[in-house]
N, C-alpha and C positions, 0 to 999 in steps of 0.2 A: 185692681180696683182703684188704688190711689192715683195711678197714672191717668186713668180715665177721668177722675175728678179734676186733676190738674189741667187736663186738656179742655174739659168743659169750662172750667173757671177762666182759663186764658181766652177762650173764644168769647165768653160772656163779657170780659173786660174790654176786649177790642170792640165788641158790638156796642158796649155802653158808651165808650168815647166817640164812636162813629155816629151813633144815633142818640146823642144827648138831648136833642130837641124833641124826641118822640118818647112814648111810654112803652115801647116794645122791648122785651127782653129776649135775647137770641142765644140759643144753645145749639151745638153740633155734636151728634153722636153717631157711631157706626151702627149699621143694622146688625141684627142677630145677637144683640147683647143679652146676657143671661138674665132671667127673671130675678128681681131683687137688687140688680145692680143700681148704684146711686149715680144719678146724672149730675146733680149739684145741690148745694144747700140754698134752697129757694128763699128761706126766711132771711138769711144773711144778705143775699143778693138784692132783695127787695127792701131791706132795712126794716124788717119786722121783728117784734119781740116774740121769741119762741114760746114764752109762757102764756101769751094771750091768744095763741092760734085756736085753741079749743073754745075759749070764751067767745071769740069773734066768728066762730063757726066757719072756719076756712074750708073751702072746697075747690076742686079742680075740674073744669069742664073742657073736653076735647071737642073741637068743632068738626062736625061731619066725619067722624071716625070713631073707631072703637076706643075704649079706655085702655090705652097702652101704658100710660104713666099715672102716678098718683103721688100725693104729698104725705109724708109722715108728720103728723101734727105734734108729735112729741119732740122731734128733732128739727123739723122744718126742711127735711131733705126730699128732693124730687127723685123718685126711683122708678125702675121698670116693673110694670105689672105683668106684661105679656111680651114675648119676643116680637120684634118688629121686622117685617120683611119689606124692604124698600120696593121690590118689584111688585108686591101685592098692593101696597098703598099708592104708588105712582106707577101705574102700568102703561105709561107712555114714555117714549124715549126722546121726545122733541125737546124737553127741558132737561138740563143736566142737574137741576136742583130739585130736592123733594123735602117738603116741610110739613110739620104737624102744628096746627094752630091750637093754642090752649088759653084758657081764661082762668085767672085765680080771683075768686070772689071772697071778700071779707065783710062782716057786718060790724056795726057799732064802732066807728062809723063805716058806712058802706064804701068800699073801694074795689076797683076792678083793675087787675093787671093783665096785660096781653103778653103771652109767652109764645115764642116761635122756636121750634126744635127742628133743626135740619138733620135729615137722615142721610148719612154718607154711605156710598155704595161699597160692597165687598165682593170679591170674586168667588161667589158661592153658587154660580150657575155655569154648567159646561155648555159649549156650543152644541146645537142639535140641528139635524136636517129635518125638513118637513116630511120627507119620505125616507124609509130605510134603504130603498133600492131605487136607483136611477137607471131607466132603460133607454138605450139609444139604438136606433137602426141606421147603419151606415153602409152604403153600397161599396162593394169591393172595387168599383171603378172610381171612387173618390180620390182626387189628387192629393199628394202629400202637402202638408201645411194647412189643410182645411181646419177651421175652428168650429167648436160646438159648445153652446152654453150649457152650464150645469147649474142645478139648483143650489142657491147659496144657503149657508147655515145661519141660524139666528142665535143670539145670546141675550138673555134678559138683562145682563149687566151692561154698564155703560162705560164710556171712556176707554181707558187702556184695558179694562177687563172684558171688553167685547171681542169679537172675532178679529184676529190679527192676520192670519195667513192660512194657506191650504197646502196639503201634501198629497201626492199620488203614489200608489204602490208601483214598484218597478215594472216597466213594460218597454219592450223594444219598438212598439207601434205607437204609443201615446205618451203625451206629456201635458202639463197644465201651465197656465199663466195666470197669476193672481191680479185682478183688476180692482180699482177703487171706484165706487159709485159717487154720485153727486152728494148723497147724504153721508158720505164717509164710510159706508158699509163695504165689506170686502166680498168679492165673488170670484169664481174660478172659471176659466175657459179651457176646454179639452182640445188639444192640438194633435192632429195626425202627423206623426213623424216618419212613417214608413207605409208604403202602399200595402193594402190588404189583399188577401187571397182567400176566398171562402173555402176553396177546395183544400187548403192546408189547415186553416183554423176558422171555424164558423162562429165561435163565440169567444169573447175576451172578457174575463172577470177582473175588475179593478177595484181598489179600495181608495176612497177619497176621505181624507182626514182634515177636519177644521180645528185650528188651535187658537185659543184666545191669548191676550197679552198679560193676564194676571200672573201673580206669584203666590203659590206655584201655578203653572199654566194648566188649563183644563182643555180637553179635546173631545170631539165627537166624530163618528165615522158613518159613512154610507157606502153601499155597494154600487158600483157603476158597471152595468151589464151591457156590453156592446155586442149586438147581433149583426153579423156581416151579411148584407143582402146580396143575393146572387145576381150576376150579369151573364149573359150568354157569351162566354169567352172560351168555351171548349166545344169542339166538334165531335160528333159521334165517331167511334172507332170500332173496328171488328177485331176479333182475336187473330185472324189470319188475313192475308191479302188474297190468297187463292185457296179454295177448298176443293179437294178431290174426293168425290163420293162414288162408291160402288153400290149398285142396286141390281137385284136379280130380275130377270124378265118374269112376266106374269105376276108381278107384285100387285096386290089388290088395290082398288081405288081408295084413296084416303091414307095410304101407307106413308108414314113420316120418312122423308128423305134426309132432312137435316133441319136443325133448329138454330137459325142464325141469331146471334146475340151481340148487338152493338151496344156499347156503353158510352154514356155521356156524364162527365164529372159534375155538370151543373145540376141544379135542383129545380123542382117545380116544372113549369111548362118548358123551361129550357132543356130539361133532360128527357122529355117525352119524345119518342122516336117513331117515325113512320117509314115503313119499308115499301119499296117499289122497284119494278124492273126498269132498267135504263133503255134508251132508244136502240141500243146495240143488241138487244136480246131478240131472237127470231120469233116469229109468230108460232112456228111449230113447237118451240120450247114452251112458250106461254100457254099453248093449248094442252100440252102434256103435263105440265106441273103448275100447281097453284101456290102463290105466295101470299101469306097472311100479312096484311099491311101493319097490323098492330103487334103481333107476336114474333114475326120473322120466320114462321114455320113454312117449310117447303114440303108439300105433300104430292102424292101421285094423283093426277087428274084424269089422264087418259090411259090407254092400253100400251104397255111396254112390250116390244117384240125385238129380240136381239137381232133377228135376221133383217128387220126393216130399218132400224136406227140404233146405233150403238153408243154415240156420244152426244151429250147435250151440254151446250155452253150458255151461261147466263151471267149477266152483270146486275148486281143488286145495289141500290142506293138507299142509305139511311139518312133521313133528314129530321132535325129536331124542330120543335114548335116554338122556338124563341122569336122575339120581335125581328131580329136579324138572323134568320135561320141559317144554320151551318149544316154541312152534310159530309158523309164519308161513304166509300164504296168498296166492294169486294167482288171477286170473280168466283163463280161456282161451276165446277166441271163434274158432270154426272156420267159415270161409265156403267152401261148396262151389261151384265154378265149372263152368259148362256146358262141354262138351267136343265139339269137331267131330271126328267119328269117322272120316271117310273123306278120304283125300288125293286131290287132283286128279292127273290122268294126262296125259302129254305123249307124242305120237307124231310122228316125223319121216317125212314122205312123200317128200321129195327133198332132195338136198344136192350142190352143185357145188364141187369143190376139186381142184387149185389153179386160180387165175385170175390173169390178167396185172394188173400194178399200174395200168395205164392203162385199166382196164375202164370202160365208160360208166356214168353215173349212172342210177338207177332200174332197173338190171339185177337180175333175181330170182336170188338165190343159193340159197335153201332155202324149202321149204313144210312147215309143221308143223300138227298138229291137237291139240285139248285136249278133256278131258272130266272130269266129277266125278259120282260115284254119289249124293252127297247131294242134298237138295232145298232149295228156298228160297234164302236168301242163302248158305247153306253150299255150294250147288251152283253158284253163279255164279263163274266162273273168269276171272282176269285174267292176261295174258301180258306179260312185259317182258324186255328185254335191258339190259345195262349202258348208262348214259347217255353214257359217254365213248367211244363207238364210232361209226365213220362208217356206221352201218347204221340202218335203221328197220323197224318191223313194219307191215305193211299188212293190215288185216282183210279176209277174203273169206268167202263163204257157208259154211255147214255147220261153224261153229266152227274154221275154218282161218285161218292167218296166213302171209303171204309176207314173207320177209326180203329187202330190196332195198338197193342201195348208195345212200346219201344224201349222201356227201361224197367228194371225190377220194381215192384210196388212194395211199400212198407206201411202197414196200417198205423204203426206206432208214430211215424213221422207225419203222415197225412191220412186221417181216418176216412175221408171222403173227398171227392173231387167235383167241383162245379165246373163242368166243361162247357164253355161258351163257343158256339159255332158262329163265326162272323162271315157274312157274304157281302162282297163289295164289288160294284161294277167299275168299269174303267172310264166312266163319264167325267165331265168337268163341270161342276165338281162331282166327285163320285158319290153315289148313294149306297147305303149299306143297310143291312138288317142282321139281327142276331137272335139266337135261341140258346137257352142254357139247359143242360141236363145234369142231374146229380148222380154220380157213380159211388156206391157204397162198397167198402172193403170188409171182408170177414176176417176175424182174428185167427192166427196160427201161433202156437207156442214156439216162437223162434227167437226169443230174447231172454238172455240170462239176467238174473237180478244184478243191478248195478249200484255200487256204493258211490256216494259223491266224491270220495277220495280213495286212493289205493293204499294209503298208509295214514294211519291215525296216530297222532302224538297227543296223549292226554296227560296233563300235569295234575297231580293229586297232591294236595298239601298234607304233609305228615300230621299225625295225631288226628286223622279223620275219624268220624263216627262210623261204626260198622253199619252197613246197609245204606250208605250214602250213594246218591246217584252220581256217577262219574261222567257219563256222556250218553247221548242217544245216537246209535250207529244204525240208523234206518237206511235200508236199501230201497231201490225203486225198480219196479218191473213194469215196463210200458205195455205189457200185454193186458188182456181183459179177463174178467171173471176168475175162474180157478187158475188160470195161467199167471195171475198176478198176486195170488195169496202167498205170502212169504212166511217161513219159519226160520228162526235164528238159533245157532248152536255155537258153543265154544269148543274149538278143536283141542282135544286133550294134549297137554304137554307137561311133563314133569320137570320142575326146577328144584334142584337140591332136595329130591325125594318129596316134593310138594306138588300136588296137582293144581292146575289153574282153576279148576272148578271149586277148589277149597278156598281159593283167594278171591275169585270174582264170580258173579252170576249175571246172566243176561235174560231178559224177558223174551220168550220165544215169539211173542206176537208183535212187539213194537221195537225191539232191539235196544231197549234201555239197559245200560251196563251199570252194575252195582258193585261196590266193594264189600266183601264179607268179613273183613278184619281191619284193625287199625294198623297203619304202617308207620315205621320209624325210619327216617332218612339215614340215621347213623348205622342201621342194620341192613335195610333193603333200599336200594336206590332206583331200581328199574325192573320192569317185567316186559317180556315180548311173547306174544301169542297170536293166534289167528281166530277169526270169527267167520262162520259160514252162513250164508243166506240161501235158502232153497225154496223154489216155487212149488205149486201143487199141480203143475201141468202133467201131461202124459206124452213122452217121458219127462220127469222133472229135470229142471236145469238149476244149477247152483253156481255160486261164486264166493270167494272168501276175501277177507281183507286183513292186513297185518295191523295189530294194535300194539303201540309202544306206550307203556305206562311209565311215567317219570315221577318219582316221589320228590316233591319240592320241599326243600328244607325250610323249617321255621326256626326262628331265633329262640330256641329253647335251652340253650347252653350258655352259661355265664363264662366270660373270659377267666382264665386261670393265670395268675402271675407266677412265672417260673424263675424270674430273675429281677431283682436280687432275692436270694433265698431267705425265707423267714423261718427261723427255727421255732419261735414261739409267737403265736398271734400274727398280727399284720404289721409289726413295727420292726424296722431294720435300723441298726446302729452302724454308722460309718464314721471314720475319722479322715480328716483332710488337712494338709498343712495350710497354715495361714498365708504362706508365701506362694500359694498356687497362682499360676499365671492366668491371664484372661484367655478363655476358650478351652480350658482344661476340662477333661471328662471327669465328672464327679461320680456319676452312676449311670447305669443303663437299665431301664425297666423293660422287661420282655414279658408279654402275655400271650397265651395260646387260647384258641377257641375252636372246638371240634365241629362247629357248624360249617356250612358251605362257605365257598370263597366270599360271596357277597356279605353274608352275615358275620364272617370271621375277620373281616377287615377291621383292624383295631387302630384307634387313634388315642394319643396320650395327651392329657391336659393336667395342669396344676389345679388341684382342688383348693389347696392352701399353700401359699408361699410367703415367707415373712418379708421378703424384699424383692419386688419384681425386677429391680435393676441389677440384682446380683446373680440370679440364675436364669437360664433359658432351657426350655424343654422342646425337643423336636417332636412334633406331633405324630410323625410317622415311624421313626426308629426308636423313640423313647430315650434318647440320650440326653442327660442332664449335664450341662456345661456351665462354667462360670462366664459371666458377661463382663466382669471386671475383677480386679484384684481386691482382696480383703483389705479393709481399712480398720483403724483402731476403733471406729464407731460401731462396727459390726459386732454383734454378740458372738460369744464363743460356741454357743449351742443353738443350732437352727433345726427347725422341724419342717420338712416338706411332705405334703400329701399329694400323691399322684393318682389319678383315676385313669384306668384303661377301659375304654368304651368301644363296644363293637358297632357294626354298621347295620344292625337289624332294626326292625320296627315292631314293637318299641325296642330301643337300645338297652342292652344289659351291660353292666360294668362291674369292675372290681377295683379296689383301692389298696394302696400300699403307703405306709408312713415311713419316711426315712429321717432318722435323727442324725444330724451331722454335728460332729464335734471338731472344731478347729484346734490344731495343736501347733506349737512352735517347734519346727524341725528344720534341719539343714539338709534334708534329703533333696537331691536335685531331681526334677521331673524330666522324664525322658519321653519321647514320642512312642507310640505303640509298636512300631515296627523298626525302630532304630537300634542298632547294635552298638553298645559302648564297651570298650574293653575295660575290664576291672583289674586292678592291680592289688593282689593280695597273695598271701603265701598259701600255695595249694596244699601244703602239708600241715596247715594249722589244725589244732584240735577241734575247733568248732566245725570246720569243713568236714573233718572226718566223721564227726557225729551226724552231720546232715546227710552225708552219703550213706551211712549205715541206716539211718532212719528211712531215707528214700528207698533203699533196697528192700527193707522190711515191708514197707507199705506196698511196694510193687509185688513182692512175693505173696503177701496176703491177698492182694487183689487178684492175682493170677489163680491162686487156689480157689477163691470164691467163684470166679468165672467158670473154672473147670467143673466145680460141683454143680453149678447152675445148669451147665450144658448137659451133664449126665442126668440130672433130674428131669430136664425137658425131654430128653430122648426116651426116658421111661414112660412119659405121659404124652402120647402123640397129640391128643386133643387138648390143646391148651386154651380151653374156653375161658378159664379164669386165671388172670395174671396174678403172680405173687405180689403181695403188697410191697411197695417200695420202702426203702429204709427212710429213716427220719430226714436225711439230707438229700433225698432223691426225688425226682419228678418224672413220672411216666407220661410220655406224649406219643401220639400217632406219628409213624414215620412219614406217612403221606399227607399229614396236615400241612397247610400252607399258612405261614405267619404273615399277618397283614402289615407288612413293612415294605415301603417302597425300595429299600436298599437290599432286601432279602429276596432272592429269586429262586432259591432252592433250600433243601434241608442243610446242605453244607454251609450255605451262607448264614443260616440261622446259628449253626453250631460255631461258626467262626465269630459271629457277633457275640455269642455267649462266651466264647474263649477270651475275646478282648475285654469284655466287661468284667469277667471274674479274675483274669490274671492281673488287671490293674489293682485289684484288691488283694493280690497275693494268695489267691485260692487255687485249688487244684480242680480242673474240670475233667471228668472221666466220661468218655463216650463208649458204652458197652452195647454191642449188638446182641439182641435177644434172639433166640431161634426163630426161624421163618422170617426174620427181618421185619416183624410187625411193630415192635416197640423199641424205644431206647430208655435206658436208665441213666439219668444225668446226676452225677454226684458232685457235691461241692465240699472240698476239704478246707477247713479254716486255715488262716494264715500262720498260726503259731506252730507249724510242724517243724520248724528249724531247718528247712531245706535250703540249699544254696544253688544259685543259678550261675552259669557261666555263659559266655558267648557261644561256645560250642554246644552246650546243652540247649540254648535257645534255638539254635539252628536245627538241632535234632528234633526239638519239640515241634517246630513248624513242619519239618519233614514228616513226622508222625501224623501231624494234622492232615496232610495231603493224602495219606494212605487211606483207601476206602475199605480194606479187608483186614479183619483181625480186630484186635483190641486197640483202641486209641486212647492213650493216656496223655493229657496235656497238663503240664505243670508250669504255672507262672509264679515266680517268687521274686522278692525284692533282692537286688544285688547287695552283696555283703561288702562292706568297706572295712578293711582292717586298720 
């Protein structure tokens, strides 16, 4: 506001010194000033006392205009009453100046002051075109460089705020050139920069933009639509230069021979085509065929006779209707073909239907006769039936043919035959006729019931509910009526003194097979029996199918951890030297699962480990090894929790807690299979005690085995195994341990041997009668036994023996 007041005051002072001889006061203000804006302090500029303005009844009159300004009688300031639009007040552009004439009138004494306020222009109007779209019609023959005037844009502003230049949207055919008129206005001319082709592009859409010189600049746009006018610069063309047409003789008058279609890329009258014969077309041809001049259709006009005239040649010209007409031509060759006028005739003398499907071969089914009124080759008639039928035609005198059975019939494959007799003459083209007869076949009980499969394998999940549907073993008999009614039976077969009908049941009507009891995979793994399907024909026919029931294992047994042995609860206490090297075996966890191979595949994981950098666990063989040597920061007592999880769904698991105590010892660690000679006195008292103790234990063990064998021999049916001792684990001989390193039971026992002997325990493998189970015994370390290199070798030799009692003793070497 203060800047505008300073600007008005400066203009007033300049005007005062310039026009000192007049009484006119001059102010200059920009248009669009806000209402209430102060123009100048009129009282000060006129030398009036502000206090006397009300008494002298000061008023302001605006000559020939609205009251845009007024005087504040309290302060003497001239201010804006209403926004001033210069373009509205001075709506002509011939003069660059726009003024408001004002008179200030005072009384007592009466004085009149003339005030002149100049309204300065602002860039508040954008250029605009009189029309939003400019339409131009330009001929495609217009030469390059031709100019076309475009409507100019108008801008209500003046001076630099008016239209300054024009821009045209990108085009490869047009450009513009900005011109300046005599009055200084700007206008644009459209220049053709590339020759037009209406057939490629008929309409060009351009955008013309007018931009003024204000800051910021304003712009306005208009669409320039250029329509390309056609010129006759394309001649009519036919699809082909030569047309070869065949037409039959005796074609009726008006029959269409060909529809010629010439195309012209031009439009309007330039593309309208007229067809006509050339001078080279004979009168005979023009009399026989008619040419439609507007559509180009050639139709039959006269009688066509192959024997009179066989070939007609004509040349057709297509001319457009342009100012400078252009033409195109083609040649039409019409070939008249000979016509066989009479069709052969077929007559059925006899036909036998229905017949039994077991009818004998060469039996006559039907007799037919043929004839044709034509002569020569057109009168010679051939008779045929479809090739894929079990019948044949046998020729007989007087143009008759017999239909006989050539192959065995089977109603189940084809219940009826639609036999079509086709008669064809040898004319050119040949004429033919046909007649169809339906032969029905009667059913004979000649098909045994058929199962979809010869062998059924049905998988039944163990723990099934009694009465559960196992499968539908429906057979199919393609015969009809009573010959296809089937009854199902289970062929009796006893398995372990148990009849199949006590285990399974079949619905005699639909073949649905049901289970009558709940199966247990660990007891019964499969059943094999036969099912018979018998029809109701006379005599009845039957067939049977083999059914193999496989009991599928469910993961219903939890893994059992057999090593390390847990005397009480699930916590195992172990001791390990703190000087143990990296990679040393700390313990080996072995778990067994009596489920099937898939469900019994066991993996091992740490459930809790105090330091993940100290121990590693092989997830397949359960070996716990050190990943580094113990440091002084490591605690002396460590607790590891290992979980053994099977591969079932959902998975079952068992856990074992191993409490490790690290001790300071100078015992040197040896590899599992390395023999190190020990230097000690073989006749020491300690060694003697150890030998006596080992002999006693071996003797007691031998007595126990002999007693067990005697008891088993007295009880042949060992349905219930004796409970194992406190330090024994009973496991199936045929169970497979889910360990990638164990491929047999011997491998398992060898792994157990390695794990237990490292801890100085005795592993005893005792075969139980019938070889069904093993008793694994673990004797604690403190037995006081002594091992030598010879005893170690004998121990491994005992391990390799598969017969008898295997006693494996792994003890720490004694250092004297």
